[in-house]
C-alpha positions in Angstrom: 201.9 -44.8 79.7 198.3 -43.5 79.9 197.3 -41.7 76.8 196.4 -38.0 77.0 193.0 -36.8 76.0 193.0 -34.6 72.9 189.8 -32.9 72.0 189.3 -31.1 68.6 186.4 -28.7 68.4 185.3 -28.4 64.7 185.3 -30.9 61.9 186.1 -29.0 58.8 189.0 -28.9 56.4 191.5 -27.7 59.0 190.7 -30.6 61.4 190.7 -33.0 58.5 194.3 -31.9 57.7 195.4 -31.8 61.3 194.2 -35.4 61.8 196.3 -36.5 58.8 199.3 -34.7 60.1 198.9 -36.2 63.6 198.4 -39.8 62.2 201.4 -39.3 60.0 203.5 -38.7 63.1 202.1 -41.6 65.0 200.2 -39.7 67.7 199.9 -42.7 70.0 200.2 -40.6 73.0 196.7 -39.1 72.4 193.2 -40.4 72.7 191.5 -38.2 70.1 187.9 -37.0 70.1 186.4 -34.7 67.6 183.2 -32.6 67.9 181.5 -31.3 64.8 178.5 -29.1 64.3 177.4 -30.7 61.0 176.5 -34.3 60.7 178.8 -36.7 59.2 182.5 -36.5 58.4 184.6 -33.8 57.0 184.1 -32.6 53.5 185.7 -30.3 51.0 184.1 -26.9 51.5 185.9 -25.5 48.4 183.5 -27.8 46.3 180.4 -26.2 47.5 180.0 -24.1 44.3 180.3 -27.1 41.9 177.8 -28.9 44.3 175.4 -26.0 43.9 175.9 -25.9 40.2 175.3 -29.7 39.9 178.8 -30.4 38.7 179.5 -32.8 41.6 177.6 -34.6 44.3 177.8 -35.0 48.0 179.7 -38.3 47.8 182.5 -36.8 45.7 183.4 -34.0 48.2 183.7 -36.2 51.3 187.1 -36.0 52.8 186.6 -38.5 55.7 183.8 -40.9 56.1 182.5 -42.0 59.5 184.2 -45.3 58.9 187.5 -43.5 58.5 187.3 -42.1 62.1 186.5 -45.5 63.4 189.3 -47.2 61.5 191.8 -44.8 62.9 190.6 -44.9 66.5 189.2 -41.5 66.6 185.9 -40.7 68.4 183.5 -38.5 66.4 180.6 -36.7 67.8 179.0 -35.1 64.7 175.9 -32.9 64.8 176.7 -32.2 68.4 178.7 -28.9 68.7 180.6 -27.9 71.9 178.7 -25.0 73.6 181.0 -24.4 76.5 184.6 -24.9 77.6 185.2 -25.1 81.4 188.9 -24.2 81.6 189.2 -24.8 85.3 187.9 -28.4 85.1 189.5 -28.9 81.6 186.2 -30.1 80.2 184.0 -29.3 77.3 180.2 -29.5 77.3 178.3 -30.3 74.0 174.9 -29.2 72.9 173.5 -32.6 73.7 174.9 -32.4 77.2 178.0 -34.6 76.8 180.9 -33.8 79.2 184.4 -34.7 78.1 187.6 -34.0 79.8 190.7 -32.9 78.0 194.5 -32.6 78.6 194.9 -30.8 75.3 192.2 -28.9 73.5 192.3 -27.6 69.9 189.8 -25.1 68.5 189.2 -25.3 64.8 185.8 -23.7 64.7 186.4 -22.0 61.4 184.4 -18.9 60.3 180.8 -17.7 60.1 179.1 -15.7 57.3 179.6 -12.0 57.5 176.3 -10.1 58.1 174.9 -7.3 56.1 173.0 -4.3 57.5 169.6 -5.1 55.9 166.3 -5.6 57.6 164.0 -8.7 57.4 166.7 -11.2 57.0 164.5 -13.6 59.0 162.3 -14.3 56.0 162.2 -17.8 54.6 164.2 -18.2 51.4 167.3 -16.1 52.5 170.3 -18.3 52.8 174.0 -18.3 53.7 176.4 -20.3 51.5 178.9 -22.0 53.8 177.7 -25.7 54.3 176.2 -28.6 52.3 173.0 -28.0 54.3 172.9 -24.5 52.9 173.3 -25.9 49.4 170.5 -28.5 49.9 168.2 -25.8 51.2 169.0 -23.4 48.4 168.3 -26.1 45.8 165.1 -27.1 47.4 163.9 -23.5 47.3 165.0 -23.1 43.8 162.5 -25.8 42.7 159.7 -23.4 43.3 161.3 -20.2 42.2 162.9 -18.5 39.2 164.3 -15.3 40.4 167.5 -15.5 42.5 169.2 -12.6 44.2 172.9 -12.9 45.2 174.4 -10.3 47.7 178.1 -9.9 47.4 180.6 -9.4 44.4 183.6 -11.2 45.8 184.6 -14.8 44.8 182.0 -16.6 47.0 179.2 -14.4 45.6 180.3 -14.8 42.0 180.5 -18.6 42.5 177.0 -18.7 43.9 175.7 -16.6 41.1 177.3 -18.8 38.4 176.0 -22.0 40.1 172.5 -20.6 40.2 172.6 -19.5 36.6 173.8 -23.0 35.7 170.7 -24.3 37.4 168.5 -22.3 35.1 167.5 -19.5 37.5 167.4 -15.7 36.6 170.2 -14.3 38.7 170.8 -10.7 39.8 173.9 -10.0 41.8 174.0 -6.8 44.1 177.5 -5.6 45.2 178.1 -2.4 47.1 181.4 -1.6 45.4 181.6 -0.1 41.9 183.3 -3.2 40.5 183.5 -6.8 41.1 186.1 -8.5 43.4 187.2 -4.9 44.3 189.7 -6.2 46.9 191.6 -8.2 44.4 191.1 -6.4 41.0 191.4 -2.9 39.7 188.3 -1.2 38.0 189.4 -2.3 34.6 189.8 -6.0 35.4 186.6 -5.8 37.4 184.8 -4.5 34.4 186.1 -7.2 32.1 185.0 -9.8 34.6 181.5 -8.4 34.7 181.3 -8.4 30.9 182.3 -12.0 30.8 179.8 -13.1 33.5 177.0 -11.1 31.9 177.4 -13.4 28.8 176.5 -16.3 31.2 173.1 -14.7 32.0 174.0 -12.9 35.3 172.7 -9.4 35.9 174.8 -7.0 37.9 173.8 -4.0 40.1 177.0 -2.4 41.4 177.5 0.5 43.8 174.3 -0.3 45.6 173.2 -2.3 48.7 170.2 -4.1 50.1 168.2 -1.8 52.4 165.5 -4.4 53.2 164.2 -7.7 52.0 160.5 -7.7 51.3 157.8 -10.3 51.9 155.4 -11.5 54.6 156.7 -14.9 55.7 159.1 -15.6 52.9 161.1 -13.4 50.5 159.3 -11.8 47.6 161.8 -9.2 46.7 164.3 -6.5 48.0 164.5 -2.8 48.3 167.9 -1.3 47.5 169.3 1.7 49.2 169.1 3.5 45.9 165.3 3.0 46.1 165.2 0.4 43.4 162.9 -2.7 44.0 163.9 -6.2 42.8 161.7 -9.4 42.7 163.3 -12.4 44.2 162.0 -15.9 45.1 165.3 -16.7 47.0 168.4 -14.8 48.1 171.9 -15.9 48.9 174.1 -13.7 51.1 177.7 -14.3 50.2 179.6 -11.1 51.5 182.5 -12.9 53.1 183.4 -14.5 56.4 184.4 -13.6 59.9 186.3 -15.8 62.5 184.0 -17.9 64.5 185.6 -17.2 67.9 182.6 -16.9 70.1 183.2 -20.1 72.0 186.8 -19.0 72.8 185.6 -15.6 73.8 183.0 -17.0 76.1 185.8 -19.0 77.7 187.7 -15.9 78.6 190.4 -16.4 76.0 191.8 -13.1 74.5 190.1 -12.5 71.1 190.2 -9.6 68.7 188.9 -10.5 65.3 189.8 -14.1 66.0 191.2 -16.1 68.9 194.7 -14.8 69.5 197.5 -17.4 69.1 201.3 -17.3 69.3 203.8 -18.5 66.8 203.2 -22.0 67.9 199.4 -21.7 67.6 198.9 -21.7 71.4 196.4 -19.4 73.1 196.9 -17.7 76.4 195.8 -21.0 78.0 198.8 -23.4 77.6 196.4 -26.4 77.1 194.4 -24.8 74.3 195.7 -24.4 70.8 193.8 -23.3 67.6 194.2 -23.2 63.8 192.3 -22.2 60.8 189.9 -19.4 60.1 188.9 -18.9 63.8 192.4 -17.6 64.8 194.3 -14.4 64.7 198.1 -14.3 64.6 200.0 -11.0 64.8 196.9 -9.2 63.6 196.2 -11.4 60.6 193.3 -13.8 59.9 193.2 -16.7 57.5 190.8 -17.8 54.8 193.1 -19.6 52.3 194.0 -23.2 52.3 197.8 -23.0 52.0 198.5 -21.2 55.3 196.1 -23.4 57.1 197.8 -26.5 55.8 201.0 -25.1 57.2 199.3 -24.4 60.6 198.2 -28.1 60.7 201.8 -29.2 60.1 203.1 -26.9 62.8 200.6 -27.9 65.4 200.9 -31.6 64.8 204.8 -31.2 65.2 204.2 -29.4 68.6 201.6 -31.8 69.9 203.4 -35.0 68.9 207.1 -34.0 69.0 207.0 -31.1 71.5 206.0 -30.9 75.1 202.7 -32.6 75.8 201.8 -30.0 78.4 203.3 -26.6 77.9 204.9 -25.4 81.2 203.9 -21.7 81.2 200.8 -19.6 80.0 201.3 -17.1 77.2 200.0 -13.5 77.7 198.1 -11.6 75.1 196.6 -8.1 75.0 192.9 -8.0 75.8 190.6 -6.0 73.6 
C-alpha cells in the first residue's frame, strides 16, 4: 500500500514528542516530513534559562539531532518555515519555495512572544527570550554591556533576570503588577519571592511599565510610565506568550486565541490536525508540558490506529 504523506509544521518539543509517539506505534503508513523555522533538530526549550546562565550548553539540550531524523526515515527541512497552506491542493509552500503535497497535515507552530505597548522596540539590543538564537544574541550583546533590563515578572522574566545576574550583569526587572508572579502567587508570597531574589543582586520596579525605549540606533535606556528613566545596554522582553496561529488563520481555519481543534485535535479541515501551544480547545490554550505530551499521545493514536482520512469536516464558530 502506498504510504500517505504526513507533513508536520514546526519542529519544537511538541513535534519531538509526537514523532516519538508515532514511531512507538510503528507509523509505517506515513511518509513523514517536518518543516522547522529554526536550524537544526529539536531541542529542549525549557533549558533556555540554564543555557543563558551558563549552566548548560547547546549540545546538552538537543532532543533530536539531524542524524536522528535520517536514521528514522523522517525528512527534515530546518531553517525553512512553511509560509502558506493551500488547502484546495493539499500542499504547503515553504519560505525557500519548496512545494510539498500532504494527505495529513499537523500544525505544531507553538507560540510567539507577547508584545508590550512600548515605543522604539526596533532598537538594537532588545531581545525576545524564546529560542537558542535569542540566547546567543543576548550573550553576544552582554559582552559589551553591564546594565540589563528585563521586562516581565512572571516565571520566564524571573528566569531571564536570574540568568543574566549569574552572568555578572546589573539587572533591573520591571513588572506592571504590584507583586511578582501575580497570576500564581498572592501578594505575601510574591513579596517573599522578591526579597529572596534581591539577595541575588536583582533590582525590582513593580507596579510600573515601559513607556518607551531610548536610544538612537541601539538601546541606551528606557522611560517608564511613571516618568522614571533607566539606563540599559540591553533589554529582554519576557512578558508571556501567545498562540502562533497566523499560518492557520491565513489558511482560513477558524481561530480565536489559537487554532480551534476538537476533542481529537482535528481542525475544521478533516485533513489538518494540531497540537501544542498553537491550539485552542474549548476556550483553553496550553503552555505546560504535561497536557501537550497527552495531546501527542492522543494524536498519534488517531493518526496510526484511527482513520487515515476522516470522513467528514468539523464545524467551528468563527470569530
